[in-house]
Structures are given as C-alpha cells and as structure tokens.
mmCIF file of the N, C-alpha and C atoms, coordinates in Angstrom:
data_MODEL
# 
_entry.id   MODEL 
# 
loop_
_atom_site.group_PDB 
_atom_site.id 
_atom_site.type_symbol 
_atom_site.label_atom_id 
_atom_site.label_alt_id 
_atom_site.label_comp_id 
_atom_site.label_asym_id 
_atom_site.label_entity_id 
_atom_site.label_seq_id 
_atom_site.pdbx_PDB_ins_code 
_atom_site.Cartn_x 
_atom_site.Cartn_y 
_atom_site.Cartn_z 
_atom_site.occupancy 
_atom_site.B_iso_or_equiv 
_atom_site.pdbx_formal_charge 
_atom_site.auth_seq_id 
_atom_site.auth_comp_id 
_atom_site.auth_asym_id 
_atom_site.auth_atom_id 
_atom_site.pdbx_PDB_model_num 
ATOM 1   N N  . MET A 1 1  ? -13.880 13.647  -9.552  1.00 0.00 ? 1  MET A N  1 
ATOM 2   C CA . MET A 1 1  ? -13.001 14.279  -8.464  1.00 0.00 ? 1  MET A CA 1 
ATOM 3   C C  . MET A 1 1  ? -11.649 13.839  -9.210  1.00 0.00 ? 1  MET A C  1 
ATOM 4   N N  . SER A 1 2  ? -10.841 14.961  -9.216  1.00 0.00 ? 2  SER A N  1 
ATOM 5   C CA . SER A 1 2  ? -9.377  14.618  -9.712  1.00 0.00 ? 2  SER A CA 1 
ATOM 6   C C  . SER A 1 2  ? -8.413  14.484  -8.491  1.00 0.00 ? 2  SER A C  1 
ATOM 7   N N  . ARG A 1 3  ? -7.597  13.671  -8.636  1.00 0.00 ? 3  ARG A N  1 
ATOM 8   C CA . ARG A 1 3  ? -6.569  13.347  -7.285  1.00 0.00 ? 3  ARG A CA 1 
ATOM 9   C C  . ARG A 1 3  ? -4.916  13.595  -7.715  1.00 0.00 ? 3  ARG A C  1 
ATOM 10  N N  . ASN A 1 4  ? -4.184  14.146  -6.952  1.00 0.00 ? 4  ASN A N  1 
ATOM 11  C CA . ASN A 1 4  ? -2.860  14.368  -7.259  1.00 0.00 ? 4  ASN A CA 1 
ATOM 12  C C  . ASN A 1 4  ? -2.114  12.943  -7.085  1.00 0.00 ? 4  ASN A C  1 
ATOM 13  N N  . VAL A 1 5  ? -2.489  12.148  -8.054  1.00 0.00 ? 5  VAL A N  1 
ATOM 14  C CA . VAL A 1 5  ? -1.874  10.743  -8.040  1.00 0.00 ? 5  VAL A CA 1 
ATOM 15  C C  . VAL A 1 5  ? -0.227  10.853  -8.146  1.00 0.00 ? 5  VAL A C  1 
ATOM 16  N N  . ALA A 1 6  ? 0.119   11.617  -8.951  1.00 0.00 ? 6  ALA A N  1 
ATOM 17  C CA . ALA A 1 6  ? 1.511   11.576  -9.425  1.00 0.00 ? 6  ALA A CA 1 
ATOM 18  C C  . ALA A 1 6  ? 2.175   11.857  -8.079  1.00 0.00 ? 6  ALA A C  1 
ATOM 19  N N  . GLY A 1 7  ? 1.812   13.132  -7.136  1.00 0.00 ? 7  GLY A N  1 
ATOM 20  C CA . GLY A 1 7  ? 2.409   13.133  -6.013  1.00 0.00 ? 7  GLY A CA 1 
ATOM 21  C C  . GLY A 1 7  ? 2.343   12.264  -4.841  1.00 0.00 ? 7  GLY A C  1 
ATOM 22  N N  . ASP A 1 8  ? 1.261   11.352  -5.256  1.00 0.00 ? 8  ASP A N  1 
ATOM 23  C CA . ASP A 1 8  ? 1.188   10.294  -4.007  1.00 0.00 ? 8  ASP A CA 1 
ATOM 24  C C  . ASP A 1 8  ? 2.190   9.083   -4.248  1.00 0.00 ? 8  ASP A C  1 
ATOM 25  N N  . HIS A 1 9  ? 2.713   8.979   -5.417  1.00 0.00 ? 9  HIS A N  1 
ATOM 26  C CA . HIS A 1 9  ? 3.273   7.706   -5.899  1.00 0.00 ? 9  HIS A CA 1 
ATOM 27  C C  . HIS A 1 9  ? 4.509   7.556   -4.850  1.00 0.00 ? 9  HIS A C  1 
ATOM 28  N N  . ALA A 1 10 ? 5.223   8.619   -4.202  1.00 0.00 ? 10 ALA A N  1 
ATOM 29  C CA . ALA A 1 10 ? 6.402   8.321   -3.468  1.00 0.00 ? 10 ALA A CA 1 
ATOM 30  C C  . ALA A 1 10 ? 5.990   7.496   -2.304  1.00 0.00 ? 10 ALA A C  1 
ATOM 31  N N  . VAL A 1 11 ? 4.809   7.516   -1.816  1.00 0.00 ? 11 VAL A N  1 
ATOM 32  C CA . VAL A 1 11 ? 4.236   6.538   -0.620  1.00 0.00 ? 11 VAL A CA 1 
ATOM 33  C C  . VAL A 1 11 ? 4.594   5.325   -1.108  1.00 0.00 ? 11 VAL A C  1 
ATOM 34  N N  . PHE A 1 12 ? 4.427   4.792   -2.267  1.00 0.00 ? 12 PHE A N  1 
ATOM 35  C CA . PHE A 1 12 ? 4.543   3.464   -2.729  1.00 0.00 ? 12 PHE A CA 1 
ATOM 36  C C  . PHE A 1 12 ? 6.116   2.871   -2.568  1.00 0.00 ? 12 PHE A C  1 
ATOM 37  N N  . GLY A 1 13 ? 6.976   3.829   -2.963  1.00 0.00 ? 13 GLY A N  1 
ATOM 38  C CA . GLY A 1 13 ? 8.416   3.492   -2.696  1.00 0.00 ? 13 GLY A CA 1 
ATOM 39  C C  . GLY A 1 13 ? 8.910   3.531   -1.235  1.00 0.00 ? 13 GLY A C  1 
ATOM 40  N N  . ASP A 1 14 ? 8.540   4.213   -0.477  1.00 0.00 ? 14 ASP A N  1 
ATOM 41  C CA . ASP A 1 14 ? 8.646   4.395   0.945   1.00 0.00 ? 14 ASP A CA 1 
ATOM 42  C C  . ASP A 1 14 ? 8.141   3.160   1.699   1.00 0.00 ? 14 ASP A C  1 
ATOM 43  N N  . LEU A 1 15 ? 6.754   2.777   1.110   1.00 0.00 ? 15 LEU A N  1 
ATOM 44  C CA . LEU A 1 15 ? 6.031   1.652   1.628   1.00 0.00 ? 15 LEU A CA 1 
ATOM 45  C C  . LEU A 1 15 ? 7.065   0.434   1.410   1.00 0.00 ? 15 LEU A C  1 
ATOM 46  N N  . ARG A 1 16 ? 7.433   0.230   0.071   1.00 0.00 ? 16 ARG A N  1 
ATOM 47  C CA . ARG A 1 16 ? 8.276   -1.014  -0.289  1.00 0.00 ? 16 ARG A CA 1 
ATOM 48  C C  . ARG A 1 16 ? 9.411   -1.035  0.566   1.00 0.00 ? 16 ARG A C  1 
ATOM 49  N N  . ASN A 1 17 ? 10.036  0.135   0.806   1.00 0.00 ? 17 ASN A N  1 
ATOM 50  C CA . ASN A 1 17 ? 11.194  -0.110  1.594   1.00 0.00 ? 17 ASN A CA 1 
ATOM 51  C C  . ASN A 1 17 ? 11.128  -0.410  3.012   1.00 0.00 ? 17 ASN A C  1 
ATOM 52  N N  . ALA A 1 18 ? 9.981   0.076   3.485   1.00 0.00 ? 18 ALA A N  1 
ATOM 53  C CA . ALA A 1 18 ? 9.599   -0.321  4.893   1.00 0.00 ? 18 ALA A CA 1 
ATOM 54  C C  . ALA A 1 18 ? 9.323   -1.764  5.179   1.00 0.00 ? 18 ALA A C  1 
ATOM 55  N N  . ILE A 1 19 ? 8.513   -2.400  4.157   1.00 0.00 ? 19 ILE A N  1 
ATOM 56  C CA . ILE A 1 19 ? 8.266   -3.829  4.052   1.00 0.00 ? 19 ILE A CA 1 
ATOM 57  C C  . ILE A 1 19 ? 9.731   -4.580  4.046   1.00 0.00 ? 19 ILE A C  1 
ATOM 58  N N  . GLN A 1 20 ? 10.491  -4.232  3.107   1.00 0.00 ? 20 GLN A N  1 
ATOM 59  C CA . GLN A 1 20 ? 11.756  -4.826  2.955   1.00 0.00 ? 20 GLN A CA 1 
ATOM 60  C C  . GLN A 1 20 ? 12.500  -4.816  4.098   1.00 0.00 ? 20 GLN A C  1 
ATOM 61  N N  . VAL A 1 21 ? 12.484  -3.926  4.776   1.00 0.00 ? 21 VAL A N  1 
ATOM 62  C CA . VAL A 1 21 ? 13.373  -3.626  6.056   1.00 0.00 ? 21 VAL A CA 1 
ATOM 63  C C  . VAL A 1 21 ? 12.646  -4.363  7.070   1.00 0.00 ? 21 VAL A C  1 
ATOM 64  N N  . GLY A 1 22 ? 11.579  -4.031  7.224   1.00 0.00 ? 22 GLY A N  1 
ATOM 65  C CA . GLY A 1 22 ? 10.878  -4.235  8.753   1.00 0.00 ? 22 GLY A CA 1 
ATOM 66  C C  . GLY A 1 22 ? 10.162  -5.544  8.678   1.00 0.00 ? 22 GLY A C  1 
ATOM 67  N N  . ILE A 1 23 ? 10.047  -6.497  7.570   1.00 0.00 ? 23 ILE A N  1 
ATOM 68  C CA . ILE A 1 23 ? 9.250   -7.618  7.576   1.00 0.00 ? 23 ILE A CA 1 
ATOM 69  C C  . ILE A 1 23 ? 10.220  -8.652  7.396   1.00 0.00 ? 23 ILE A C  1 
ATOM 70  N N  . GLU A 1 24 ? 10.441  -9.560  8.267   1.00 0.00 ? 24 GLU A N  1 
ATOM 71  C CA . GLU A 1 24 ? 11.324  -10.566 8.034   1.00 0.00 ? 24 GLU A CA 1 
ATOM 72  C C  . GLU A 1 24 ? 10.887  -11.944 7.148   1.00 0.00 ? 24 GLU A C  1 
ATOM 73  N N  . ASP A 1 25 ? 9.716   -12.008 7.370   1.00 0.00 ? 25 ASP A N  1 
ATOM 74  C CA . ASP A 1 25 ? 9.068   -13.243 6.809   1.00 0.00 ? 25 ASP A CA 1 
ATOM 75  C C  . ASP A 1 25 ? 8.987   -12.955 5.106   1.00 0.00 ? 25 ASP A C  1 
ATOM 76  N N  . LYS A 1 26 ? 9.770   -13.770 4.701   1.00 0.00 ? 26 LYS A N  1 
ATOM 77  C CA . LYS A 1 26 ? 9.821   -13.475 3.093   1.00 0.00 ? 26 LYS A CA 1 
ATOM 78  C C  . LYS A 1 26 ? 8.753   -13.585 2.319   1.00 0.00 ? 26 LYS A C  1 
ATOM 79  N N  . ALA A 1 27 ? 7.915   -14.771 2.690   1.00 0.00 ? 27 ALA A N  1 
ATOM 80  C CA . ALA A 1 27 ? 6.588   -15.147 2.156   1.00 0.00 ? 27 ALA A CA 1 
ATOM 81  C C  . ALA A 1 27 ? 5.859   -13.928 2.295   1.00 0.00 ? 27 ALA A C  1 
ATOM 82  N N  . LEU A 1 28 ? 5.598   -13.462 3.473   1.00 0.00 ? 28 LEU A N  1 
ATOM 83  C CA . LEU A 1 28 ? 4.695   -12.244 3.629   1.00 0.00 ? 28 LEU A CA 1 
ATOM 84  C C  . LEU A 1 28 ? 5.285   -10.871 2.930   1.00 0.00 ? 28 LEU A C  1 
ATOM 85  N N  . GLN A 1 29 ? 6.652   -10.959 3.217   1.00 0.00 ? 29 GLN A N  1 
ATOM 86  C CA . GLN A 1 29 ? 7.203   -9.742  2.390   1.00 0.00 ? 29 GLN A CA 1 
ATOM 87  C C  . GLN A 1 29 ? 6.835   -9.523  0.751   1.00 0.00 ? 29 GLN A C  1 
ATOM 88  N N  . SER A 1 30 ? 6.677   -10.720 0.195   1.00 0.00 ? 30 SER A N  1 
ATOM 89  C CA . SER A 1 30 ? 6.533   -10.908 -1.143  1.00 0.00 ? 30 SER A CA 1 
ATOM 90  C C  . SER A 1 30 ? 5.177   -10.715 -1.396  1.00 0.00 ? 30 SER A C  1 
ATOM 91  N N  . GLN A 1 31 ? 4.212   -11.171 -0.511  1.00 0.00 ? 31 GLN A N  1 
ATOM 92  C CA . GLN A 1 31 ? 2.852   -10.857 -0.767  1.00 0.00 ? 31 GLN A CA 1 
ATOM 93  C C  . GLN A 1 31 ? 2.337   -9.415  -0.568  1.00 0.00 ? 31 GLN A C  1 
ATOM 94  N N  . LEU A 1 32 ? 3.137   -8.746  0.382   1.00 0.00 ? 32 LEU A N  1 
ATOM 95  C CA . LEU A 1 32 ? 2.839   -7.397  0.738   1.00 0.00 ? 32 LEU A CA 1 
ATOM 96  C C  . LEU A 1 32 ? 3.259   -6.549  -0.470  1.00 0.00 ? 32 LEU A C  1 
ATOM 97  N N  . LEU A 1 33 ? 4.494   -6.823  -1.039  1.00 0.00 ? 33 LEU A N  1 
ATOM 98  C CA . LEU A 1 33 ? 4.919   -6.220  -2.016  1.00 0.00 ? 33 LEU A CA 1 
ATOM 99  C C  . LEU A 1 33 ? 4.188   -6.385  -3.333  1.00 0.00 ? 33 LEU A C  1 
ATOM 100 N N  . SER A 1 34 ? 3.698   -7.468  -3.601  1.00 0.00 ? 34 SER A N  1 
ATOM 101 C CA . SER A 1 34 ? 2.724   -7.648  -4.659  1.00 0.00 ? 34 SER A CA 1 
ATOM 102 C C  . SER A 1 34 ? 1.486   -6.831  -4.661  1.00 0.00 ? 34 SER A C  1 
ATOM 103 N N  . LEU A 1 35 ? 1.002   -6.711  -3.340  1.00 0.00 ? 35 LEU A N  1 
ATOM 104 C CA . LEU A 1 35 ? -0.229  -6.178  -3.085  1.00 0.00 ? 35 LEU A CA 1 
ATOM 105 C C  . LEU A 1 35 ? 0.079   -4.409  -3.170  1.00 0.00 ? 35 LEU A C  1 
ATOM 106 N N  . VAL A 1 36 ? 1.257   -3.952  -2.818  1.00 0.00 ? 36 VAL A N  1 
ATOM 107 C CA . VAL A 1 36 ? 1.712   -2.502  -3.072  1.00 0.00 ? 36 VAL A CA 1 
ATOM 108 C C  . VAL A 1 36 ? 1.611   -2.182  -4.622  1.00 0.00 ? 36 VAL A C  1 
ATOM 109 N N  . GLU A 1 37 ? 2.327   -3.114  -5.260  1.00 0.00 ? 37 GLU A N  1 
ATOM 110 C CA . GLU A 1 37 ? 2.246   -2.846  -6.970  1.00 0.00 ? 37 GLU A CA 1 
ATOM 111 C C  . GLU A 1 37 ? 0.860   -2.901  -7.328  1.00 0.00 ? 37 GLU A C  1 
ATOM 112 N N  . LYS A 1 38 ? -0.032  -3.985  -6.851  1.00 0.00 ? 38 LYS A N  1 
ATOM 113 C CA . LYS A 1 38 ? -1.370  -3.852  -7.052  1.00 0.00 ? 38 LYS A CA 1 
ATOM 114 C C  . LYS A 1 38 ? -2.139  -2.569  -6.829  1.00 0.00 ? 38 LYS A C  1 
ATOM 115 N N  . MET A 1 39 ? -1.892  -2.268  -5.663  1.00 0.00 ? 39 MET A N  1 
ATOM 116 C CA . MET A 1 39 ? -2.253  -0.788  -5.259  1.00 0.00 ? 39 MET A CA 1 
ATOM 117 C C  . MET A 1 39 ? -1.926  0.406   -6.335  1.00 0.00 ? 39 MET A C  1 
ATOM 118 N N  . GLN A 1 40 ? -0.706  0.386   -6.419  1.00 0.00 ? 40 GLN A N  1 
ATOM 119 C CA . GLN A 1 40 ? -0.062  1.441   -7.288  1.00 0.00 ? 40 GLN A CA 1 
ATOM 120 C C  . GLN A 1 40 ? -0.548  1.450   -8.757  1.00 0.00 ? 40 GLN A C  1 
ATOM 121 N N  . SER A 1 41 ? -0.664  0.265   -9.100  1.00 0.00 ? 41 SER A N  1 
ATOM 122 C CA . SER A 1 41 ? -1.107  0.257   -10.416 1.00 0.00 ? 41 SER A CA 1 
ATOM 123 C C  . SER A 1 41 ? -2.817  0.329   -10.775 1.00 0.00 ? 41 SER A C  1 
ATOM 124 N N  . ASN A 1 42 ? -3.336  0.512   -9.606  1.00 0.00 ? 42 ASN A N  1 
ATOM 125 C CA . ASN A 1 42 ? -4.722  0.798   -9.488  1.00 0.00 ? 42 ASN A CA 1 
ATOM 126 C C  . ASN A 1 42 ? -5.082  1.979   -8.896  1.00 0.00 ? 42 ASN A C  1 
ATOM 127 N N  . ALA A 1 43 ? -3.984  2.976   -8.767  1.00 0.00 ? 43 ALA A N  1 
ATOM 128 C CA . ALA A 1 43 ? -4.162  4.318   -8.097  1.00 0.00 ? 43 ALA A CA 1 
ATOM 129 C C  . ALA A 1 43 ? -5.163  5.281   -8.624  1.00 0.00 ? 43 ALA A C  1 
ATOM 130 N N  . ASN A 1 44 ? -5.385  5.155   -10.039 1.00 0.00 ? 44 ASN A N  1 
ATOM 131 C CA . ASN A 1 44 ? -6.353  5.886   -10.777 1.00 0.00 ? 44 ASN A CA 1 
ATOM 132 C C  . ASN A 1 44 ? -7.662  5.363   -10.777 1.00 0.00 ? 44 ASN A C  1 
ATOM 133 N N  . SER A 1 45 ? -7.967  4.018   -10.229 1.00 0.00 ? 45 SER A N  1 
ATOM 134 C CA . SER A 1 45 ? -9.325  3.457   -10.309 1.00 0.00 ? 45 SER A CA 1 
ATOM 135 C C  . SER A 1 45 ? -9.722  3.398   -8.838  1.00 0.00 ? 45 SER A C  1 
ATOM 136 N N  . ASN A 1 46 ? -10.807 3.894   -8.584  1.00 0.00 ? 46 ASN A N  1 
ATOM 137 C CA . ASN A 1 46 ? -11.448 4.026   -7.045  1.00 0.00 ? 46 ASN A CA 1 
ATOM 138 C C  . ASN A 1 46 ? -11.846 2.692   -6.793  1.00 0.00 ? 46 ASN A C  1 
ATOM 139 N N  . THR A 1 47 ? -12.384 1.894   -7.506  1.00 0.00 ? 47 THR A N  1 
ATOM 140 C CA . THR A 1 47 ? -12.793 0.311   -7.323  1.00 0.00 ? 47 THR A CA 1 
ATOM 141 C C  . THR A 1 47 ? -11.683 -0.471  -7.187  1.00 0.00 ? 47 THR A C  1 
ATOM 142 N N  . GLY A 1 48 ? -10.655 -0.554  -8.147  1.00 0.00 ? 48 GLY A N  1 
ATOM 143 C CA . GLY A 1 48 ? -9.493  -1.337  -8.181  1.00 0.00 ? 48 GLY A CA 1 
ATOM 144 C C  . GLY A 1 48 ? -8.615  -0.742  -6.993  1.00 0.00 ? 48 GLY A C  1 
ATOM 145 N N  . PHE A 1 49 ? -8.622  0.325   -6.519  1.00 0.00 ? 49 PHE A N  1 
ATOM 146 C CA . PHE A 1 49 ? -7.573  0.834   -5.575  1.00 0.00 ? 49 PHE A CA 1 
ATOM 147 C C  . PHE A 1 49 ? -8.095  0.265   -4.240  1.00 0.00 ? 49 PHE A C  1 
ATOM 148 N N  . ALA A 1 50 ? -9.553  0.451   -4.125  1.00 0.00 ? 50 ALA A N  1 
ATOM 149 C CA . ALA A 1 50 ? -10.252 0.124   -2.967  1.00 0.00 ? 50 ALA A CA 1 
ATOM 150 C C  . ALA A 1 50 ? -9.927  -1.425  -2.505  1.00 0.00 ? 50 ALA A C  1 
ATOM 151 N N  . ALA A 1 51 ? -10.124 -2.341  -3.631  1.00 0.00 ? 51 ALA A N  1 
ATOM 152 C CA . ALA A 1 51 ? -9.958  -3.758  -3.483  1.00 0.00 ? 51 ALA A CA 1 
ATOM 153 C C  . ALA A 1 51 ? -8.645  -3.988  -3.162  1.00 0.00 ? 51 ALA A C  1 
ATOM 154 N N  . ALA A 1 52 ? -7.743  -3.324  -3.816  1.00 0.00 ? 52 ALA A N  1 
ATOM 155 C CA . ALA A 1 52 ? -6.196  -3.697  -3.434  1.00 0.00 ? 52 ALA A CA 1 
ATOM 156 C C  . ALA A 1 52 ? -5.891  -3.170  -2.117  1.00 0.00 ? 52 ALA A C  1 
ATOM 157 N N  . TYR A 1 53 ? -6.157  -2.095  -1.636  1.00 0.00 ? 53 TYR A N  1 
ATOM 158 C CA . TYR A 1 53 ? -5.952  -1.506  -0.079  1.00 0.00 ? 53 TYR A CA 1 
ATOM 159 C C  . TYR A 1 53 ? -6.662  -2.480  0.625   1.00 0.00 ? 53 TYR A C  1 
ATOM 160 N N  . GLN A 1 54 ? -7.971  -3.074  0.494   1.00 0.00 ? 54 GLN A N  1 
ATOM 161 C CA . GLN A 1 54 ? -8.515  -3.976  1.387   1.00 0.00 ? 54 GLN A CA 1 
ATOM 162 C C  . GLN A 1 54 ? -7.634  -5.102  1.725   1.00 0.00 ? 54 GLN A C  1 
ATOM 163 N N  . ASP A 1 55 ? -7.068  -5.677  0.552   1.00 0.00 ? 55 ASP A N  1 
ATOM 164 C CA . ASP A 1 55 ? -6.304  -6.878  0.453   1.00 0.00 ? 55 ASP A CA 1 
ATOM 165 C C  . ASP A 1 55 ? -5.028  -6.617  1.295   1.00 0.00 ? 55 ASP A C  1 
ATOM 166 N N  . PHE A 1 56 ? -4.454  -5.480  0.959   1.00 0.00 ? 56 PHE A N  1 
ATOM 167 C CA . PHE A 1 56 ? -3.117  -5.066  1.593   1.00 0.00 ? 56 PHE A CA 1 
ATOM 168 C C  . PHE A 1 56 ? -3.289  -5.025  3.157   1.00 0.00 ? 56 PHE A C  1 
ATOM 169 N N  . ILE A 1 57 ? -4.392  -4.304  3.642   1.00 0.00 ? 57 ILE A N  1 
ATOM 170 C CA . ILE A 1 57 ? -4.634  -4.068  5.117   1.00 0.00 ? 57 ILE A CA 1 
ATOM 171 C C  . ILE A 1 57 ? -4.920  -5.539  5.801   1.00 0.00 ? 57 ILE A C  1 
ATOM 172 N N  . SER A 1 58 ? -5.599  -6.450  4.875   1.00 0.00 ? 58 SER A N  1 
ATOM 173 C CA . SER A 1 58 ? -5.776  -7.737  5.625   1.00 0.00 ? 58 SER A CA 1 
ATOM 174 C C  . SER A 1 58 ? -4.488  -8.486  5.716   1.00 0.00 ? 58 SER A C  1 
ATOM 175 N N  . ALA A 1 59 ? -3.636  -8.404  4.667   1.00 0.00 ? 59 ALA A N  1 
ATOM 176 C CA . ALA A 1 59 ? -2.624  -9.224  4.787   1.00 0.00 ? 59 ALA A CA 1 
ATOM 177 C C  . ALA A 1 59 ? -1.647  -8.639  5.779   1.00 0.00 ? 59 ALA A C  1 
ATOM 178 N N  . GLY A 1 60 ? -1.507  -7.366  5.765   1.00 0.00 ? 60 GLY A N  1 
ATOM 179 C CA . GLY A 1 60 ? -0.609  -6.597  6.728   1.00 0.00 ? 60 GLY A CA 1 
ATOM 180 C C  . GLY A 1 60 ? -1.055  -6.495  8.207   1.00 0.00 ? 60 GLY A C  1 
ATOM 181 N N  . ALA A 1 61 ? -2.115  -6.947  8.528   1.00 0.00 ? 61 ALA A N  1 
ATOM 182 C CA . ALA A 1 61 ? -2.817  -6.650  9.765   1.00 0.00 ? 61 ALA A CA 1 
ATOM 183 C C  . ALA A 1 61 ? -1.933  -6.755  10.973  1.00 0.00 ? 61 ALA A C  1 
ATOM 184 N N  . GLN A 1 62 ? -1.168  -7.899  10.990  1.00 0.00 ? 62 GLN A N  1 
ATOM 185 C CA . GLN A 1 62 ? -0.175  -8.140  12.192  1.00 0.00 ? 62 GLN A CA 1 
ATOM 186 C C  . GLN A 1 62 ? 0.921   -7.257  12.257  1.00 0.00 ? 62 GLN A C  1 
ATOM 187 N N  . HIS A 1 63 ? 1.208   -6.384  11.257  1.00 0.00 ? 63 HIS A N  1 
ATOM 188 C CA . HIS A 1 63 ? 2.331   -5.705  11.076  1.00 0.00 ? 63 HIS A CA 1 
ATOM 189 C C  . HIS A 1 63 ? 2.122   -4.141  10.822  1.00 0.00 ? 63 HIS A C  1 
ATOM 190 N N  . MET A 1 64 ? 1.098   -3.726  11.845  1.00 0.00 ? 64 MET A N  1 
ATOM 191 C CA . MET A 1 64 ? 0.405   -2.368  11.508  1.00 0.00 ? 64 MET A CA 1 
ATOM 192 C C  . MET A 1 64 ? 1.713   -1.391  12.163  1.00 0.00 ? 64 MET A C  1 
ATOM 193 N N  . THR A 1 65 ? 2.553   -1.742  13.076  1.00 0.00 ? 65 THR A N  1 
ATOM 194 C CA . THR A 1 65 ? 3.508   -0.909  13.501  1.00 0.00 ? 65 THR A CA 1 
ATOM 195 C C  . THR A 1 65 ? 4.483   -0.476  12.437  1.00 0.00 ? 65 THR A C  1 
ATOM 196 N N  . ILE A 1 66 ? 4.723   -1.358  11.509  1.00 0.00 ? 66 ILE A N  1 
ATOM 197 C CA . ILE A 1 66 ? 5.570   -0.929  10.285  1.00 0.00 ? 66 ILE A CA 1 
ATOM 198 C C  . ILE A 1 66 ? 4.677   -0.311  9.269   1.00 0.00 ? 66 ILE A C  1 
ATOM 199 N N  . LEU A 1 67 ? 3.360   -0.607  8.982   1.00 0.00 ? 67 LEU A N  1 
ATOM 200 C CA . LEU A 1 67 ? 2.726   -0.286  7.958   1.00 0.00 ? 67 LEU A CA 1 
ATOM 201 C C  . LEU A 1 67 ? 1.879   0.828   8.282   1.00 0.00 ? 67 LEU A C  1 
ATOM 202 N N  . GLY A 1 68 ? 1.283   1.123   9.665   1.00 0.00 ? 68 GLY A N  1 
ATOM 203 C CA . GLY A 1 68 ? 0.554   2.101   10.054  1.00 0.00 ? 68 GLY A CA 1 
ATOM 204 C C  . GLY A 1 68 ? 0.916   3.550   9.588   1.00 0.00 ? 68 GLY A C  1 
ATOM 205 N N  . PRO A 1 69 ? 2.181   3.948   9.649   1.00 0.00 ? 69 PRO A N  1 
ATOM 206 C CA . PRO A 1 69 ? 2.419   5.428   9.272   1.00 0.00 ? 69 PRO A CA 1 
ATOM 207 C C  . PRO A 1 69 ? 2.270   5.584   7.751   1.00 0.00 ? 69 PRO A C  1 
ATOM 208 N N  . PHE A 1 70 ? 1.947   4.560   6.969   1.00 0.00 ? 70 PHE A N  1 
ATOM 209 C CA . PHE A 1 70 ? 1.788   4.877   5.482   1.00 0.00 ? 70 PHE A CA 1 
ATOM 210 C C  . PHE A 1 70 ? 0.144   4.997   5.199   1.00 0.00 ? 70 PHE A C  1 
ATOM 211 N N  . LEU A 1 71 ? -0.790  4.403   6.270   1.00 0.00 ? 71 LEU A N  1 
ATOM 212 C CA . LEU A 1 71 ? -2.229  4.450   6.028   1.00 0.00 ? 71 LEU A CA 1 
ATOM 213 C C  . LEU A 1 71 ? -2.839  5.702   5.817   1.00 0.00 ? 71 LEU A C  1 
ATOM 214 N N  . PRO A 1 72 ? -2.282  7.000   6.233   1.00 0.00 ? 72 PRO A N  1 
ATOM 215 C CA . PRO A 1 72 ? -3.078  8.189   5.867   1.00 0.00 ? 72 PRO A CA 1 
ATOM 216 C C  . PRO A 1 72 ? -2.741  8.595   4.406   1.00 0.00 ? 72 PRO A C  1 
ATOM 217 N N  . ALA A 1 73 ? -1.694  8.391   3.933   1.00 0.00 ? 73 ALA A N  1 
ATOM 218 C CA . ALA A 1 73 ? -1.484  8.697   2.595   1.00 0.00 ? 73 ALA A CA 1 
ATOM 219 C C  . ALA A 1 73 ? -2.093  7.639   1.680   1.00 0.00 ? 73 ALA A C  1 
ATOM 220 N N  . LEU A 1 74 ? -2.230  6.334   2.011   1.00 0.00 ? 74 LEU A N  1 
ATOM 221 C CA . LEU A 1 74 ? -2.861  5.546   1.147   1.00 0.00 ? 74 LEU A CA 1 
ATOM 222 C C  . LEU A 1 74 ? -4.170  5.693   1.346   1.00 0.00 ? 74 LEU A C  1 
ATOM 223 N N  . SER A 1 75 ? -4.817  6.076   2.225   1.00 0.00 ? 75 SER A N  1 
ATOM 224 C CA . SER A 1 75 ? -6.435  6.377   2.455   1.00 0.00 ? 75 SER A CA 1 
ATOM 225 C C  . SER A 1 75 ? -6.821  7.624   1.625   1.00 0.00 ? 75 SER A C  1 
ATOM 226 N N  . LYS A 1 76 ? -5.795  8.549   1.489   1.00 0.00 ? 76 LYS A N  1 
ATOM 227 C CA . LYS A 1 76 ? -6.281  9.732   0.615   1.00 0.00 ? 76 LYS A CA 1 
ATOM 228 C C  . LYS A 1 76 ? -6.476  9.343   -0.729  1.00 0.00 ? 76 LYS A C  1 
ATOM 229 N N  . LEU A 1 77 ? -5.896  8.059   -1.272  1.00 0.00 ? 77 LEU A N  1 
ATOM 230 C CA . LEU A 1 77 ? -6.228  7.595   -2.698  1.00 0.00 ? 77 LEU A CA 1 
ATOM 231 C C  . LEU A 1 77 ? -7.473  6.857   -2.862  1.00 0.00 ? 77 LEU A C  1 
ATOM 232 N N  . LEU A 1 78 ? -8.314  6.821   -1.480  1.00 0.00 ? 78 LEU A N  1 
ATOM 233 C CA . LEU A 1 78 ? -9.570  6.165   -1.582  1.00 0.00 ? 78 LEU A CA 1 
ATOM 234 C C  . LEU A 1 78 ? -10.548 7.055   -2.307  1.00 0.00 ? 78 LEU A C  1 
ATOM 235 N N  . THR A 1 79 ? -10.376 8.487   -1.979  1.00 0.00 ? 79 THR A N  1 
ATOM 236 C CA . THR A 1 79 ? -11.408 9.491   -2.116  1.00 0.00 ? 79 THR A CA 1 
ATOM 237 C C  . THR A 1 79 ? -11.241 9.851   -3.582  1.00 0.00 ? 79 THR A C  1 
# 
C-alpha cells in the first residue's frame, strides 16, 4: 500500500514546535524530539515507524494535552 509520506512530513515539524514550546522539562523535550526524528526517519517502514510511534507514545503519555492533536496524523502513517 502506498502512502503520501511527503505530504505527512509537515506534521513532524509542527510536532517538534509543540514539544519545544509546550514541554518545559528539557530532558523529556530532548527525548521526545529524538523520538520524533526516529519516527520521521522510519516513516516509509511500517515496522520501524510502528516501533518508533509506540516509543513516542510511551514517553509522552503524561503530555497528551500537547501531543494529542498530532496523533491522528501520526496514526495515518501506521497503515
């Protein structure tokens, strides 16, 4: 199945901005930004992206008010 990955990449930049603005804990911010990079670099791999997405969700669970709006766009990349 083909995905419009190029069109979905804007979500990663928006997500990075939301993390930088909305999460004050610098260690968590750094961890989440690293996981966003991992998701983006694995966007063309179903298994690689799924693993990175799960890691991201686990790490950001306490900040879903900030990260939640991005989940629909990210979850589109899972299929």
